[in-house]
N, C-alpha and C positions, 0 to 999 in steps of 0.2 A: 036287686042285683042288676036289673036293666039300667037303672039310673047310674050305678057305679060304672057299668060298662060304657055307657054313653059319655060319662065324665072322663073316663080314661081315653076313649077315642078322640074326644074333642080337645083334650089338654095333655096328651101323653108327653109331648115335648117339654112342656113346662113342668109337669110332675117329675119327669126323669131328671131335668136340670136341678130342681129343688132337692131331690133325693141325693144326687151326686154332690151337690153343694154341702149338704148336711154331713155326708161321709168325709168330704174334703176337710171341712172345718173341725171335725172330730179327730181325724187321724193325721192330717198333713200340716195344715196351717190355719190360724184363726186370728181374730183381733179381739182384745178384751178391753172393757171400759175400766178405768182406774178412778174409783169414787173418792179415795182418801188421799191425804198428803203424807203417808208413811214413808214414801220413797223420795220426798223432796230432797235436793233440788233436781234429781235426775229425772223423775217422772212427776208430772204436775197433775193436779186435779183436773179432770176433763180430758186428759190424754187417752187416746185409744191406741194401745200398743199392739204391734204385730208379733205374733207368737209362733215360733217354729216348733210344731208338735213332734217333729221327727229329729229334733236336736239330740236326743238321748236314746229314745226307744221307738220301735215300731209296734203299734198296738192295734188290736182288733177295733175297727171303727165302732163308736158309741159304747165302748167298754174301757176298763182299765187293764184288760188282759194283754200282757206283753208277749209279742211274737219273737222279738229279737232285740238285744241291747246293741245300739249302734255306736254310741260314743259315751265316754265318761264325763259327768259334770265337772267343770273346772272352777277353780277359785276365781271369784270376781264375776261369775255369770249372774245375770238377773233372771230369776226363775219364777215361773208360775207354779203354784203348789195347791193341789186339791187336798187341803189339810183336814184330816179327821179330828184333830185336836181343836182347830179353830172353827170347824163346821162350815167352811166356805173356801172359795178359791182366793188365794192371796198371792201377792207379788213381793219377793224379797231378794236380797243379794246373798250369794253363796260365799260364806267367809271361811268355814271350817270343813275340810275334807275328812273322810274316815282316818282315824289315827292321829289327827292334829290335836295339839294342846292349845286351847284358846282361852284368853282372859281379857278382862277390861278393867281399867282403873280410871275412874272419873272420865269416862268416854275416850280414854286412850286405849287402843287395841294392841294386844300382844298375841302373836301367832307363833307357836313353837318357841316361846321365850324371846322372840325378837319384837321390839317395839316398832309400831307403824310410825312413819314420818308424816307431819302435817304442815301444810302451807295455807295461808289465807287465800280464799277464792272470792274475787270481787264480783258480786252479783247485785242487781237491783232487788229491792224487797219483793218477796214472792208471797203468794197466798199462804196464810198462816202466820205471817210476820206482824199483822195488824194487832193481834191479841198477845202474841208472845214473840218478841224480836228474835231473829235467828242469826247465828254466825255460820258462815259457810267456809268449808275447808276442803282442800284436796288431801285425801288419805292415800298413802302409798305403802304397800307391804308386799313382799315376795313377788315382785314383778307386776303387781296389780295397782292401778291408780284410778280413783273415782272420787266423786264429790260426796260430802256428808253435810248435814245440817245439825247444829247444836242449838239448844235453847238455854242459855246461861241463867235466865230468870225463872225457868221452869224445868229444871233437870229431871230426868227420869229417875224413879226410885231404884232402877236397875242399871244405873250407869256404871256400876262395878259388879263384876262376877268372876268366878273361876279362880284358878284355871280348871277347865273341864276338858276331858278327852272325848273326842267324837267317836262314837261306836262304829264298828264295821257295818257298812250298808246304810249309814245315816249321814246327815249333813247338818251343819249349824248355819242358820240364816239370820241376818240382821237387816233391818230397814235402814236406808241411808239417812232418814230423818230420825237420828238416834234417840232423841228425847221424846219422840211421839210415834213409836212403832211397836205393835204387838208382834213379836217374832220369837226366835228360839229362847229368849229370856223368859217368855211366858208359856210357850207351847212345847218347849223341849226340842229335841232333835227331830228332823224330818226324814222319814225313810225314803229310799230311792223310788219306790213304787208310787209315791205321792208327787214326785216331780213330773209335771205334765208338759213342760216345754221351756224354751229359752227365748227371751226377747232382747233385741238390740236396737230396734228402731220404733219410732212413733209412726203409726199408720196415718192418723189425723187427730186433730185436737180441737175441742170446743170449750170456750171459756164460760164456766158456770156462773161467774160473777158478773158477766155482761151479756145476759140473755143468750148464752150459748153461741156467741159470735165465733166464727172460725178463726183459729190462730194459725194462719197460713205459714208463718215462719217455722212452725213445728211439724208441718206435714212432711213425713219422711225423714225427720231429723234422727241422727244417730244419738242414742241416749247418753253414752259416756263422752264421746268425742266433743259434742256440742258444748257441754258445760266445762270440760277441762280446758278447752281452747281459750276460755276467758281468763284462766289463771296463768297462762304462759306468758 
């Protein structure tokens, strides 16, 4: 006990700072590493994304206990999900709200019976294109516009589904890399309580293919605006 007391006296400022930082990252804001390409081209492998933990709910720090609902998730949000079905924290795009009817036909999205519009998006080859060439498109529906990646030479076995109706209190999520994403097509709908936060910006980015060299052009980049600007 004497050693613990001395440790506290000698390092109380540091210990208090670390404790408050843990609470802050748990309940207010955090950054998450993105290890896969399931959200290409919006989020790239090696991106560290800034996550607003209070975008939807106020929670007791270090728990999933909700104190108050702050805002409702919106169509098009990029969401971090602590998925019980996937057994890990994943990042996906919110496509279907409760009550929506959602379907896909050969990677063409339909929401409430309305077909999404697609335009070519001119991007340089990205990670993942070396083994499976990708086509990049801007997908627009119901006031939402974002980028998607398709792999014509290796289409997903679930490039068509539905229509399905999203249950009350749950959400349908898809990855922007439509032919290489484990999302609601595999794990089903995601309940509100598993939505942990919203991301709109890259915090910083390290290139895993080049010895984790910093990609300074992605530091602080807006996730959707940066890629869509190329297609205009």
